[in-house]
C-alpha positions in Angstrom: 19.6 0.4 -40.7 22.4 2.4 -38.4 24.5 0.3 -39.5 23.6 0.2 -43.1 24.4 4.1 -43.3 28.4 4.1 -42.4 28.7 1.0 -44.8 27.9 3.1 -47.8 29.7 6.2 -46.2 32.3 4.6 -46.2 32.2 2.9 -50.2 31.8 6.9 -50.7 35.2 7.7 -49.0 36.5 5.2 -50.7 35.7 6.6 -54.3 37.4 10.0 -53.7 40.7 9.8 -54.9 42.6 9.4 -51.4 41.0 6.2 -50.2 39.0 4.5 -47.4 40.5 0.9 -47.7 38.2 -1.6 -45.8 39.4 -4.2 -43.2 38.2 -7.0 -41.6 38.3 -6.0 -38.0 35.9 -2.9 -39.3 37.6 -0.5 -37.2 37.0 2.1 -40.3 33.6 1.7 -39.2 34.3 2.6 -35.8 36.0 5.5 -36.8 33.2 6.8 -38.8 30.5 6.8 -35.9 32.9 8.9 -34.1 33.0 11.6 -36.3 29.0 11.5 -37.9 25.9 10.8 -36.5 23.9 8.5 -39.0 21.4 11.6 -40.4 25.5 13.1 -40.7 26.6 10.2 -42.6 23.4 10.0 -44.5 23.9 14.0 -46.0 28.1 13.5 -46.5 27.1 10.7 -49.6 25.1 13.0 -51.2 28.3 15.3 -51.4 30.8 15.5 -54.2 34.7 16.6 -54.5 33.6 19.8 -56.2 32.4 22.6 -54.8 28.4 23.7 -54.8 25.2 25.3 -53.3 23.1 23.7 -51.0 20.4 24.6 -53.8 22.8 22.8 -55.8 22.8 19.5 -53.3 19.5 19.9 -52.0 18.1 17.7 -54.9 19.7 15.0 -54.0 19.2 15.2 -50.2 15.4 15.1 -50.1 15.7 18.1 -48.2 14.2 22.2 -48.1 16.9 24.4 -49.1 17.1 26.0 -45.9 16.9 23.0 -43.5 19.9 21.6 -46.0 21.9 24.8 -45.6 22.0 25.3 -42.1 22.9 21.1 -41.7 25.9 21.5 -44.3 27.0 24.8 -42.5 26.8 22.5 -39.0 28.5 19.7 -41.0 31.4 22.1 -42.1 32.2 23.5 -38.8 32.5 19.7 -37.2 34.8 19.2 -40.0 32.7 16.3 -42.3 32.9 18.3 -45.4 34.5 20.9 -47.0 33.4 24.9 -47.3 34.4 27.4 -49.2 33.7 31.0 -48.4 32.2 33.0 -51.5 30.6 36.6 -52.0 27.7 35.2 -53.1 27.5 32.0 -50.6 28.8 29.2 -48.9 29.9 26.6 -51.5 30.6 22.9 -50.1 32.1 19.6 -51.1 33.0 16.2 -49.3 35.9 16.3 -47.8 38.4 13.3 -47.6 39.7 11.4 -45.1 43.1 11.8 -44.9 44.4 14.1 -45.9 41.1 15.7 -44.6 38.6 14.7 -42.1 41.0 13.2 -39.4 43.3 16.3 -39.3 40.2 18.7 -38.7 39.5 16.9 -35.6 42.7 17.7 -34.1 41.4 19.9 -31.6 39.1 16.9 -30.3 40.8 13.2 -30.2 40.4 11.0 -27.3 42.0 7.4 -26.7 39.9 5.6 -28.1 39.9 7.6 -31.3 43.9 7.3 -31.3 43.8 3.7 -30.7 41.3 3.1 -33.8 43.4 5.3 -35.7 46.7 2.9 -35.1 45.5 0.6 -35.9 43.5 1.2 -39.6 46.7 4.1 -40.6 49.1 0.7 -41.8 45.9 -0.6 -44.0 45.9 3.3 -45.1 49.4 3.3 -46.0 49.6 0.1 -47.4 46.4 0.7 -50.1 48.0 3.8 -51.4 52.2 2.8 -51.6 51.6 1.4 -55.3 50.4 4.3 -56.0 52.9 6.6 -58.6 51.4 9.8 -57.4 51.0 10.6 -53.3 49.5 13.2 -51.6 52.7 15.0 -50.2 56.6 14.6 -51.2 59.6 15.7 -49.3 61.9 18.3 -49.8 65.3 19.3 -48.5 65.6 21.7 -45.4 67.5 24.7 -46.6 70.6 24.7 -44.7 71.3 21.4 -46.6 70.8 23.2 -50.0 74.6 24.1 -51.1 73.6 26.2 -53.7 74.5 24.1 -56.8 72.7 23.1 -59.5 69.2 25.3 -60.1 66.7 24.9 -57.2 63.0 25.1 -58.3 60.8 27.4 -57.0 58.9 24.5 -55.5 61.7 22.8 -53.7 62.6 25.5 -51.3 60.8 25.7 -48.2 61.6 29.6 -47.7 60.2 30.4 -51.3 57.4 29.0 -50.8 56.4 29.8 -47.7 57.4 34.0 -49.1 54.5 33.4 -52.0 52.1 33.2 -49.6 49.7 35.6 -48.7 47.4 33.8 -45.7 49.0 31.3 -43.9 48.2 29.5 -40.6 49.8 27.1 -37.8 48.0 24.2 -36.8 48.6 21.6 -34.0 50.2 18.5 -36.2 47.9 15.5 -35.2 50.5 12.9 -35.2 52.2 14.5 -32.4 49.2 15.1 -30.4 48.0 11.9 -30.8 50.6 10.1 -29.7 51.1 12.3 -26.4 47.5 12.0 -25.6 48.5 8.2 -25.3 51.4 8.5 -23.7 54.0 8.8 -26.1 55.2 11.6 -28.2 58.4 12.9 -28.8 59.0 15.8 -27.2 59.1 18.0 -30.4 57.6 21.5 -31.2 53.8 20.6 -31.5 52.4 23.5 -33.7 54.0 23.1 -36.8 51.8 22.8 -39.5 51.4 24.7 -42.2 48.5 25.7 -43.9 47.8 28.2 -47.0 45.3 30.1 -49.0 41.9 28.6 -49.0 42.7 26.2 -46.6 43.7 28.5 -44.3 40.3 30.3 -44.1 39.0 27.0 -43.6 41.2 25.9 -40.5 40.4 29.7 -39.5 36.8 30.1 -39.2 36.9 26.1 -37.9 39.0 27.3 -35.1 41.7 25.1 -36.0 45.3 26.7 -35.0 45.9 30.1 -35.7 46.8 32.8 -38.3 51.0 34.1 -38.5 52.7 36.4 -40.8 55.5 34.7 -43.4 58.6 35.6 -40.6 56.8 33.5 -37.9 56.1 30.6 -40.7 60.2 31.1 -41.2 60.8 31.0 -37.8 58.8 27.6 -37.5 60.8 26.1 -40.7 64.0 26.7 -38.6 62.7 25.7 -35.1 62.0 22.3 -37.0 65.3 22.1 -38.8 66.5 21.8 -35.3 64.7 19.5 -34.3 65.3 17.0 -37.0 61.5 17.1 -38.9 61.4 16.5 -42.4 59.8 18.9 -44.5 56.6 17.6 -46.6 54.6 20.3 -48.7 51.2 19.4 -50.8 52.7 16.9 -54.3 51.8 19.8 -56.2 53.5 23.1 -57.5 51.1 25.4 -56.2 50.8 23.7 -52.2 48.2 24.1 -50.3 50.0 23.2 -46.4 53.4 21.8 -45.6 53.8 19.2 -42.7 56.8 19.1 -40.9 57.4 15.7 -39.5 58.9 13.3 -37.2 60.1 9.6 -37.9 58.5 8.9 -34.2 55.0 10.3 -34.2 54.5 10.8 -38.1 52.1 7.9 -39.0 53.7 8.5 -42.8 57.2 8.4 -42.4 56.8 5.5 -39.3 54.8 3.1 -42.7 57.3 4.6 -45.1 60.2 3.4 -42.6 59.0 -0.2 -42.6 58.7 -0.4 -46.1 62.5 -2.1 -47.3 63.0 0.7 -50.2 61.3 4.3 -49.2 62.9 5.8 -51.8 60.7 4.0 -54.0 57.5 5.8 -52.9 58.7 9.0 -51.6 58.6 12.2 -54.7 62.0 13.9 -54.0 64.6 15.0 -56.2 67.9 14.8 -53.8 69.5 11.9 -52.4 72.9 12.3 -49.9 75.8 11.1 -50.5 79.2 10.5 -47.6 82.3 11.5 -49.2 84.3 8.7 -47.1 87.3 10.7 -47.1 86.1 13.5 -45.2 83.8 11.4 -42.7 85.0 11.6 -39.2 82.6 8.6 -37.9 80.7 11.0 -35.3 77.8 8.8 -35.7 75.6 12.3 -35.5 74.0 11.3 -38.4 72.3 8.1 -37.5 70.1 10.4 -35.1 68.9 12.6 -37.7 67.9 10.1 -40.2 63.9 9.5 -39.7 64.6 6.6 -42.2 67.3 4.8 -40.9 69.1 5.0 -43.8 72.5 5.2 -43.1 75.0 3.1 -41.0 78.4 2.8 -39.6 81.1 0.7 -41.5 84.3 0.6 -40.6 83.9 3.8 -38.7 82.7 5.5 -41.4 78.7 6.7 -42.1 77.4 5.1 -45.1 73.9 5.9 -46.6 71.6 3.4 -48.4 70.2 4.5 -51.6 67.1 3.0 -51.2 66.3 3.9 -48.1 67.6 8.3 -48.5 64.3 10.7 -49.2 66.7 13.3 -49.8 65.6 15.4 -46.4 68.4 16.9 -45.7 68.6 16.4 -42.4 71.9 14.7 -41.6 73.9 17.7 -43.7 74.3 20.3 -41.5 74.9 18.6 -38.4 77.9 16.6 -40.1 81.0 17.2 -38.0 83.3 16.4 -41.4 81.3 18.4 -43.3 80.8 15.2 -45.2 77.6 14.4 -46.5 76.7 16.4 -49.9 72.6 16.6 -50.6 72.8 16.1 -54.6 70.3 16.5 -57.0 68.9 13.8 -58.8 69.5 13.3 -62.4 66.8 12.8 -65.5 65.3 10.8 -65.9 65.1 10.2 -62.0 63.6 13.6 -61.5 60.1 14.1 -60.3 58.0 16.6 -62.1 54.8 17.4 -59.5 51.4 18.2 -60.6 50.2 22.0 -61.1 48.1 21.9 -58.3 46.2 20.2 -55.9 43.2 19.3 -58.3 45.6 17.7 -61.0 47.3 15.8 -57.9 43.7 14.9 -57.2 43.3 13.5 -60.9 46.5 11.2 -61.4 45.3 10.0 -57.8 42.2 8.5 -59.0 42.9 7.6 -62.5 45.9 5.4 -60.9 42.9 3.9 -58.9 41.0 3.3 -61.6 37.8 5.6 -60.7 37.8 7.1 -63.7 36.3 5.2 -66.7 
């Protein structure tokens, strides 16, 4: 009976936009058993991707409202479901596995869980890589933008930060999990920026700390120095910015295995070398997280199929020979207005509607 409820929960999570694909090994069920008790799994499948009061969920759960409200609150505090606090009372909704349940357990990792996720992440990535809409996009680091062409506010990290009224920084789960099993890159861990309602949820669950805009801009500067890729929400109105490295980030690691990363990543920029100015110093090779740069006849050459437009190579070029250029129409990407539209697009592309 317990096994059946985890199968049911796996199907439920897979019907959410971000998906939860099945595997032959069943590692996804072992992950769920690490997070959910059978009772919690039974209740989680009753929730939808829309906020509801305990009263609205009660009829589906078969539990008295007061008992249900207590259980929902406990599950939200454990990072198993989402909670939105309102003056009239809390609302609850289903949480997706990624980005969601997995990230909410950044402070609860153990070696077994990390091994399970390391086995599962390539399957999860592959299941979503064919979609036109991804959960994250890539924007350039600030110093790579030369001011030529109109820089839209949703493509400039500083302006995205300055538009926020509540900011929280949380540990990067990817670097934390790799460090836990004896790996890691040694780069900063407290780098995941969360905003607005997401920041409230993280704060109340004890994940990370609230910071000022000035502190957030300082984290961006540090990320640029360390060579981290900026990956905000794939929407104009963002709810987070991930600061990622190719050594630990599950997305970038799996993306790097793809023959043409540029086909998957949502980015409106690409790097180009002016060969006459290239000194052949090779500084750009270490900065590139996608292995998009190689040396040919003593000069750097960028593979456009692998370049994701992060801009990391630009400020370290000794010869100032690399430009970050905007893509021209019709190749420019227009992100959804908000996260609801993002997930609606993903759900439609996965055939979850109709």
